[in-house]
N, C-alpha and C positions, 0 to 999 in steps of 0.2 A: 417068294418073288417080291411083291410089294406089300408092305405092312398094311393090315386092314384099317389102321387109323389114318394112314397117309393117303390111301387110294381115293376116298371121297373128296379130298382137298385138291386133287389134280384135275386138270382140264386141258383140252387142246389149246395150244398157244395161238392158233389162227382163228378159231371160231368160238372158243370158250365152251364147246360142247363137252359133256362128261366123257371120260375114257374108262375102259374096262379091260381086264386081262384078255389077251387074244386067245381064242380057242386053239387047241393043239393042232387042228387041221390047217388053220391059217399059218401057224408057225412052221409046220412041216412043209407046206407049199412054198412059203417064202425062202426057207433054207434050201430047198431043192433048186429054186431059181437062182439063189445066190451062188450055190456050188457050181451051177452050170454057167455062171458068168452073165446071166441075163437080167439080174435084179439091179435096179437103180433107185436112188432116193430122189426127192423132189428137186435137188440141185443137179441131177443128172450124173451123179457119181456112183460107180459100182460099190457095193457093200463088201468090205474085205473081211470083217469079223463074222464068225458063225452066228446064226440067229437061233437062240434057244428060248427066248421069251420076249414078250412085247405087250403093248397096249393098243387097243383099237378105239378110234373115235366112235361116238354113239351112232353116227350115220353110216359107219362101216366103210368109209372111203380112205382113211389114213391109218397106217400102222406106225407106232413109235417103238423103236427097239428098246430093250432093257439090257444094259451092259453091266455086268458085275453087280447086279441087283439095283442099279441106278437107272431110272427112266430117263431117256434122252428126249426131252420135250423141246426140241429145236425144230422149227418149221422145215428147214432145209434137209434135216436128217430123216424126216418122215418118209415112209414108203407109200406111194399111192396104191390103193387096192381097187379092184373092180367093184362097182356098186353091188350090194348083196342081192 
């Protein structure tokens, strides 16, 4: 997924909190919601591409998708998560 050298350099573009690889259960839950057509990003747009990896902000409230091995660290593209 993300190179071990690169990951510590990445952070949330909104809060500057650290981000970490999303656990498989979160990825699976989000992909199920995307497939059902109920998942939306912060901009209110439905996600069209399948979710197979992502990064989660340290406080557990935002998910940033990883597409083709590239983290999408754009605030509007983040998917809100329920607090842990």
